[in-house]
C-alpha positions in Angstrom: 0.0 0.0 0.0 2.8 2.4 0.9 4.5 1.7 -2.5 1.3 2.5 -4.3 0.9 5.8 -2.4 4.6 6.7 -3.1 4.1 6.0 -6.9 0.9 8.1 -6.8 2.7 11.1 -5.2 5.5 10.9 -7.7 3.0 10.8 -10.5 1.3 13.9 -9.1 4.7 15.7 -9.0 5.2 14.9 -12.7 1.6 15.9 -13.5 1.4 19.3 -11.8 3.9 21.2 -14.0 2.1 20.1 -17.2 -1.2 20.9 -15.6 0.0 24.4 -14.6 0.9 25.2 -18.2 -2.5 23.9 -19.4 -4.4 26.1 -17.0 -2.4 29.3 -17.6 -2.7 28.7 -21.4 -6.5 28.2 -21.2 -6.9 31.3 -19.1 -5.2 33.6 -21.6 -6.6 31.7 -24.6 -10.1 32.4 -23.2 -9.2 36.1 -22.7 -8.2 36.3 -26.4 -11.1 34.4 -27.9 -13.8 36.4 -26.2 -12.9 39.7 -27.9 -15.5 41.2 -30.2 -14.6 42.7 -33.6 -13.3 46.2 -33.3 -15.3 48.8 -35.3 -15.8 52.5 -35.0 -18.2 53.7 -32.3 -19.3 56.8 -34.2 -18.0 58.8 -37.2 -17.0 62.4 -37.8 -17.9 63.3 -41.3 -16.4 66.4 -42.9 -19.4 68.5 -44.1 -17.5 69.9 -47.0 -15.5 67.0 -48.4 -17.6 64.1 -47.0 -14.6 62.3 -45.6 -15.5 60.0 -42.7 -13.2 59.8 -39.7 -13.8 56.7 -37.5 -14.0 57.4 -33.7 -12.5 54.3 -32.1 -12.4 55.1 -28.4 -14.6 56.1 -25.6 -12.4 59.1 -25.0 -10.7 60.7 -28.0 -8.1 63.5 -28.1 -8.6 65.8 -31.1 -5.8 68.1 -32.2 -2.9 68.9 -34.5 -0.5 66.8 -32.5 0.6 63.5 -34.1 -0.1 61.8 -30.8 -3.8 62.8 -30.9 -6.4 60.0 -31.4 -7.8 62.1 -34.2 -5.1 64.2 -35.8 -6.2 67.2 -37.9 -3.9 68.9 -40.4 -5.2 72.4 -39.8 -3.1 75.4 -38.6 -6.2 76.8 -36.8 -6.4 73.6 -34.6 -4.4 73.6 -31.4 -2.0 70.7 -30.6 -4.4 69.5 -28.0 -7.7 71.1 -29.1 -10.6 69.2 -27.5 -11.8 65.8 -26.3 -14.7 63.8 -27.7 -15.9 61.3 -25.0 -18.7 58.8 -24.5 -20.6 58.4 -21.3 -23.8 56.5 -20.2 -25.9 59.5 -21.1 -24.4 59.8 -24.6 -21.5 61.6 -26.4 -19.9 64.8 -25.0 -17.2 67.2 -26.2 -14.9 69.3 -24.0 -12.6 72.1 -25.2 -9.1 71.8 -23.6 -7.9 75.3 -23.7 -7.7 75.7 -27.5 -6.9 79.1 -29.1 -9.8 79.2 -31.6 -12.3 77.3 -29.5 -14.7 74.4 -30.2 -18.3 74.9 -31.3 -21.4 72.7 -31.4 -24.1 73.8 -33.8 -22.6 77.3 -33.7 -22.4 77.6 -29.9 -19.0 77.8 -28.3 -18.2 74.9 -25.9 -17.5 76.4 -22.4 -17.7 73.1 -20.4 -18.4 69.5 -21.2 -21.3 69.7 -23.7 -23.5 66.9 -25.0 -23.3 66.1 -28.8 -26.1 64.2 -30.5 -26.1 62.3 -33.8 -26.1 64.8 -36.8 -24.9 67.7 -34.6 -22.2 69.8 -36.3 -18.9 70.3 -34.5 -16.7 73.1 -35.6 -12.9 72.6 -35.0 -10.5 75.1 -36.5 -11.5 75.9 -40.1 -13.6 72.7 -40.6 -17.0 71.4 -39.6 -17.7 67.7 -38.8 -21.1 66.0 -38.4 -21.4 63.3 -35.8 -22.7 60.1 -37.5 -23.5 56.6 -36.3 -20.7 54.1 -36.4 -22.8 51.4 -38.2 -22.4 53.5 -41.4 -18.7 52.5 -41.5 -18.5 48.8 -42.0 -14.7 48.3 -42.5 -13.2 46.2 -39.8 -10.5 48.0 -37.9 -7.1 46.5 -36.9 -7.2 44.7 -33.6 -4.6 44.8 -30.9 -1.9 42.1 -31.5 -3.1 40.3 -28.4 -6.5 39.7 -30.0 -5.3 39.3 -33.6 -5.0 35.9 -35.4 -7.1 34.2 -32.8 -8.4 30.7 -33.4 -12.1 30.5 -34.2 -12.4 27.8 -31.5 -14.8 28.9 -28.8 -13.4 29.9 -25.5 -13.5 27.4 -22.6 -16.6 27.9 -20.4 -15.8 29.6 -17.1 -17.2 26.7 -15.0 -15.0 24.2 -16.9 -12.0 26.4 -16.2 -12.9 26.5 -12.6 -13.2 22.7 -12.5 -9.6 22.5 -13.8 -8.4 24.9 -11.2 -10.3 23.1 -8.4 -8.8 19.8 -9.4 -5.3 21.3 -9.4 -5.7 22.6 -5.8 -7.1 19.2 -4.7 -4.1 17.5 -6.2 -1.9 20.0 -4.2 -3.8 19.1 -1.0 -3.4 15.4 -1.6 0.3 15.8 -2.3 0.8 17.9 0.9 -1.1 15.2 2.9 1.4 12.6 1.8 4.5 14.6 2.5 7.1 12.8 4.6 5.6 9.4 3.7 2.3 7.6 4.3 3.0 7.4 8.1 2.8 11.1 8.4 -0.5 11.1 6.5 -2.0 8.5 8.8 -0.9 10.5 11.8 -2.9 13.6 10.8 -5.7 12.3 8.5 -8.2 12.4 11.3 -7.2 15.8 12.6 -8.8 18.4 10.4 -7.0 21.3 12.1 -3.7 20.1 10.5 -5.1 18.3 7.5 -4.2 20.0 4.2 -7.3 18.5 2.7 -9.4 20.4 5.2 -7.6 23.6 4.1 -8.2 22.6 0.4 -11.9 22.1 1.1 -12.1 25.6 2.6 -10.2 27.0 -0.4 -12.5 25.3 -2.9 -15.6 26.6 -1.1 -14.3 30.2 -1.2 -13.5 29.9 -4.9 -16.8 28.5 -5.9 -18.8 30.9 -3.7 -17.0 33.8 -5.4 -17.6 32.3 -8.8 -21.3 31.9 -8.1 -21.6 35.5 -6.8 -19.8 36.8 -9.8 -21.8 34.8 -12.3 -25.3 35.0 -10.9 -25.5 37.9 -8.5 -23.1 40.4 -10.3 -23.9 38.8 -13.7 -20.4 39.3 -15.1 -20.0 38.2 -18.7 -16.4 37.1 -18.3 -14.4 35.4 -15.6 -11.0 34.6 -17.2 -8.8 37.0 -15.3 -10.4 36.1 -12.0 -9.9 32.4 -12.8 -6.2 33.0 -13.3 -5.8 34.9 -10.0 -7.9 32.3 -8.1 -5.5 29.8 -9.4 -2.5 31.8 -8.2 -4.1 32.6 -4.9 -4.8 28.9 -4.3 -1.2 27.9 -5.0 -0.1 30.5 -2.4 -2.5 29.1 0.2 -1.7 25.5 -0.4 2.1 26.1 -0.2 1.5 27.0 3.4 -0.3 23.8 4.2 2.8 22.0 5.6 4.6 25.2 6.7 2.1 27.1 8.9 -1.5 26.1 8.9 -2.6 29.1 10.8 -0.9 31.4 8.3 -2.6 29.4 5.5 -6.1 30.1 6.9 -5.2 33.7 7.5 -4.1 33.9 3.9 -7.3 32.4 2.7 -9.4 34.8 4.8 -7.4 37.7 3.5 -7.9 36.5 -0.1 -11.7 36.3 0.5 -11.5 39.9 1.8 -9.5 40.8 -1.3 -12.2 39.4 -3.6 -14.8 41.6 -1.8 -12.5 44.6 -2.3 -12.1 43.7 -6.0 -15.9 43.7 -6.5 -16.4 46.9 -4.5 -13.7 48.8 -6.5 -15.1 47.7 -9.8 -18.5 49.1 -8.7 -16.9 52.3 -7.4 -15.0 53.1 -10.6 -17.9 52.2 -12.8 -18.4 55.9 -13.4 -14.9 57.4 -14.3 -16.1 60.9 -13.5 -16.7 59.9 -9.9 -13.0 59.6 -9.4 -12.4 63.3 -9.8 -14.8 64.1 -6.9 -13.0 61.6 -4.6 -9.5 62.2 -5.7 -8.5 64.7 -3.0 -10.2 62.7 -0.3 -8.3 59.6 -1.4 -5.0 61.5 -1.5 -5.4 62.8 2.0 -6.4 59.4 3.3 -3.3 57.8 1.7 -1.0 60.5 3.2 -2.7 59.9 6.6 -2.1 56.1 6.3 1.6 56.8 5.7 1.8 59.3 8.6 0.2 56.8 11.0 2.7 54.2 9.8 5.7 56.6 10.5 4.5 57.3 14.0 3.3 53.9 15.1 5.0 51.6 12.7 6.6 48.4 14.1 10.1 47.6 12.9 10.1 44.1 11.2 13.0 42.8 9.1 14.7 46.2 9.0 11.6 48.3 8.0 8.9 50.0 10.1 6.1 49.5 7.7 3.9 47.3 9.9 1.1 48.4 12.3 0.0 46.1 15.2 -3.7 46.3 16.1 -4.4 43.7 18.7 -3.4 40.3 17.2 -3.7 41.7 13.6 -0.7 43.2 11.8 -1.3 45.3 8.7 0.9 46.9 6.1 -0.6 50.3 5.1 1.8 50.8 2.2 0.0 47.9 0.4 -3.3 49.8 0.5 -1.6 53.1 -0.5 -0.8 51.4 -3.9 -4.5 51.4 -4.7 -4.8 55.1 -3.7 -1.7 56.0 -5.7 -3.4 54.8 -8.9 -6.6 56.8 -8.1 -4.5 60.0 -7.8 -2.3 59.3 -10.9 -5.0 58.4 -13.3 -7.9 60.6 -14.6 -10.2 61.2 -17.5 -8.7 62.5 -20.8 -10.4 65.9 -20.7 -9.0 66.6 -17.2 -5.5 65.4 -18.2 -5.4 67.7 -21.2 -6.6 70.8 -19.4 -4.1 70.3 -16.6 -0.9 69.5 -18.4 1.5 69.9 -15.6 2.1 66.9 -13.2 3.1 69.0 -10.2 0.3 67.7 -7.9 1.0 64.1 -8.8 4.7 64.6 -8.5 4.4 66.1 -5.0 2.1 63.2 -3.9 4.7 60.7 -5.4 7.5 62.4 -3.5 5.5 62.1 -0.3 4.8 58.4 -0.8 8.4 57.5 -1.8 9.9 59.6 0.9 7.7 58.2 3.6 8.5 54.6 2.5 12.2 55.5 2.5 11.9 56.8 6.1 10.3 53.5 7.1 13.1 51.6 5.5 10.8 49.9 3.0 13.0 50.5 0.0 11.5 47.7 -2.0 8.0 49.2 -2.0 9.5 52.6 -2.5 11.1 51.3 -5.7 7.7 49.9 -6.8 6.1 53.3 -6.3 8.9 55.0 -8.2 8.6 52.7 -11.2 4.9 53.2 -11.2 5.4 56.9 -11.2 7.4 56.6 -14.3 4.7 54.5 -16.0 1.9 57.0 -15.1 4.0 60.0 -15.9 4.9 58.8 -19.4 1.3 57.6 -20.2 -0.1 60.9 -19.0 2.2 63.2 -20.8 4.6 61.2 -23.1 7.3 63.6 -21.8 10.7 62.0 -21.7 12.2 65.0 -19.9 10.1 64.2 -16.8 11.4 60.6 -16.8 15.0 61.7 -17.1 14.6 64.1 -14.2 12.9 61.5 -12.1 15.7 58.9 -12.9 18.4 61.5 -12.0 16.7 62.2 -8.7 16.3 58.5 -8.0 20.0 58.0 -8.6 20.9 60.7 -6.2 18.5 59.4 -3.6 20.0 55.9 -4.0 23.5 57.2 -3.3 22.2 58.8 -0.1 20.5 55.6 1.0 23.7 53.6 0.5 25.6 56.2 2.5 23.4 56.2 5.6 21.7 52.7 5.6 24.4 50.2 6.4 22.2 47.1 6.0 21.2 48.2 2.5 24.8 48.7 1.6 25.5 45.1 2.9 22.9 43.8 0.5 24.6 45.6 -2.4 28.1 44.4 -1.4 26.8 40.8 -1.4 25.0 41.2 -4.7 26.4 38.8 -7.3 28.7 37.5 -4.6 26.3 35.5 -2.3 28.5 32.4 -2.3 31.1 34.5 -0.5 28.5 35.5 2.1 26.7 32.3 2.8 26.8 32.7 6.5 26.1 36.4 6.9 23.0 38.5 6.3 24.3 39.7 2.9 23.9 36.3 1.1 22.5 33.7 3.5 19.0 33.7 2.1 19.9 33.9 -1.6 22.6 31.2 -1.3 20.1 28.7 0.2 17.4 29.7 -2.2 19.6 28.9 -5.2 20.7 25.7 -3.6 17.1 24.5 -3.0 15.9 25.6 -6.4 18.6 23.3 -7.9 17.6 20.5 -5.6 14.0 20.8 -6.6 14.8 20.3 -10.3 12.1 20.5 -12.9 9.4 18.7 -11.0 10.1 19.5 -7.4 10.5 17.4 -4.2 6.8 17.6 -3.2 4.8 20.1 -1.2 6.0 20.0 2.4 9.2 18.1 1.6 11.4 21.1 0.9 14.1 22.5 3.2 13.8 26.2 2.2 10.7 26.4 4.5 13.2 26.5 7.4 14.8 29.7 6.1 13.3 33.0 7.3 10.8 34.7 4.8 10.6 31.5 2.6 6.9 32.0 2.4 7.1 35.6 1.3 10.3 37.2 0.0 11.8 33.8 -1.1 8.5 32.2 -2.2 9.8 31.8 -5.8 12.5 29.5 -4.4 9.9 27.6 -2.3 7.7 27.0 -5.4 10.8 25.9 -7.4 11.9 23.5 -4.7 8.6 21.9 -3.8 6.6 22.2 -7.1 9.5 22.3 -9.6 11.2 25.0 -11.7 8.6 24.5 -14.5 5.7 25.5 -12.3 7.6 28.5 -10.8 8.6 29.9 -14.2 5.1 29.3 -15.6 3.6 31.2 -12.7 6.1 34.1 -13.2 5.3 34.2 -16.9 1.5 34.3 -16.1 1.9 37.3 -13.8 4.2 39.1 -16.4 1.6 38.4 -19.1 -1.0 40.4 -17.1 0.8 43.6 -18.4 0.4 42.5 -22.0 -3.3 41.8 -21.4 -3.8 45.1 -19.7 -2.0 47.0 -22.5 -4.2 45.2 -25.1 -7.6 45.8 -23.5 -6.8 49.5 -22.9 -7.1 50.2 -26.7 -10.9 50.1 -26.3 -11.2 51.1 -22.6 -14.2 53.3 -21.7 -12.0 56.1 -20.3 -8.4 57.2 -20.2 -8.7 56.6 -16.4 -9.1 52.9 -17.1 -6.2 52.8 -19.6 -3.8 54.5 -17.2 -4.9 52.7 -14.1 -4.8 49.3 -15.8 -1.3 49.8 -17.1 -0.1 51.1 -13.8 -1.7 48.3 -11.8 -0.3 45.6 -14.1 3.0 47.4 -14.0 3.0 47.3 -10.2 2.3 43.6 -10.2 5.0 42.8 -12.7 7.6 45.0 -11.1 6.8 43.5 -7.7 7.1 39.9 -9.2 10.4 40.8 -10.9 11.9 42.2 -7.7 10.8 39.1 -5.8 12.1 36.6 -8.4 15.4 38.3 -9.3 16.1 39.4 -5.7 15.7 35.8 -4.4 18.0 34.4 -7.2 20.7 37.1 -6.8 20.1 38.7 -10.3 19.1 41.9 -8.4 19.8 42.9 -4.8 17.2 41.3 -2.4 14.6 44.0 -1.7 12.1 42.1 0.4 8.9 42.4 -1.6 6.3 39.8 -2.1 5.3 37.7 -5.1 1.8 38.8 -6.2 -1.0 36.4 -5.1 1.5 33.8 -4.1 3.5 35.2 -1.1 2.0 34.9 2.4 0.7 38.2 3.7 -2.8 39.4 4.3 -2.2 43.1 3.3 -0.4 42.0 0.2 -3.1 39.6 -1.1 -5.8 42.2 -0.5 -3.8 44.8 -2.3 -3.2 42.4 -5.3 -6.9 41.8 -5.7 -7.5 45.5 -5.4 -5.0 46.2 -8.2 -6.6 43.5 -10.3 -9.9 45.5 -10.2 -8.2 48.3 -12.3 -7.2 45.7 -15.0 -10.6 44.1 -15.0 -12.3 47.5 -15.3 -10.3 48.4 -18.4 -12.0 45.7 -20.4 -15.2 47.1 -21.8 -17.0 43.8 -21.3 -16.7 44.2 -17.5 -19.7 46.5 -17.3 -21.8 44.5 -19.7 -24.5 42.3 -18.1 -25.6 38.9 -19.1 -28.5 38.8 -21.4 -31.2 36.2 -20.8 -31.9 34.1 -23.8 
């Protein structure tokens, strides 16, 4: 009997890497295949020449600039002249400080003004009539992500969920058999310590969320949530034989994150609502950081933790969400306020506060996110160069006054010379155990990296590699990185520039965070102590990841479509 169980466990270890690739592929394949044909929403028809200009986006910049969505070769048109945007109530146009003004049916546009079909819009020396998009039947070029897609129908969401559920059950079974069949028999009747009990709770949370999303919220797509449920479940089950209490805390935090995800999607349903709440959110974020500076508890060299009774939270994780709210905005607001002073000041406060806490890993994530938002907002390389120069100067100051950070840099790329000191102890063991895990891993719970500090958080890529195999770990890293490609693709038809900017920034945060975790643990970059999105243990981190996911989900125009009863 023991031989049969050992063979079954080995078979599971061989199966899971292939199964991981299948699930990740099916998630992204479903995202691609559920894309509708891209056609113009409305048309602008030149009343004199009859030329039709397709309007492709929900928010369209109109001007003489080559970067405008609708570029007009007319000297009377300003570089950023006006914005044509779509809302629930219809189409609107807003002048963005042009010299010659914008007119609708002869009346000058002073503020955001509604435009109806057949209304005439005067821009510069020309007049354009707003026409229905169905008059223009030529298919438009799709984003590369959605081009050349197979005609094969996407996998049904419930089938994808069944695949994910089986994967997590297999992880639970493998964890139950760790250290041999005797260990399994010892705990099989003790549900407090039984990984299968944890797996059952995980599956229940996943399917409850799936049911709520499908039937109560009536979402028409579930692919991106399926992918992140898959990742979240892996993170929970990796803790099954390491710290059962932490595993259940992670699961509870993930459930809270799913609630936050749904609430945020509802909150940002109206992009104009963000402008009204922007100042309040900014003040709240600064307040969070101020409380952290005063009452923060020093953990692993940084004072970014607050203890409330038996609960420990990390406010900087929630500030990531607020940071996106402040940095993104609707297109007409962005073009009328060209300077980034307000956002730059807020960014300096955030990065400076994190530096004072000693959380340089998160500070780096915020700084890289600042670069993404700044460039997407303005396309100005000068701002990026100045920011990079400032970051370089700040980095020199940090290395001068923070000895433990300097130690990390001294050990960087030389961890084998520092295997017994703080500079390289963790990375040296991570690399060793990644090698021992090979392609298929030693089995969940059978690894040795779990005895090294922060193996479940900062070094979790190594833990995945050792226990589940290098194939699984790399596939998961590629899946997270691909979220940025997906976010970039869906933003081409997002309902607002707010969604485009926020989705790119949220995906960028997740990818940067993942890269710092993977490359830091493997000594490609200095170890910065940041978590792997959705996988690393940490309640604040998993809630933040689901919150960031809401911005990516909202960028897809299908998100706010409801199921139609047949």
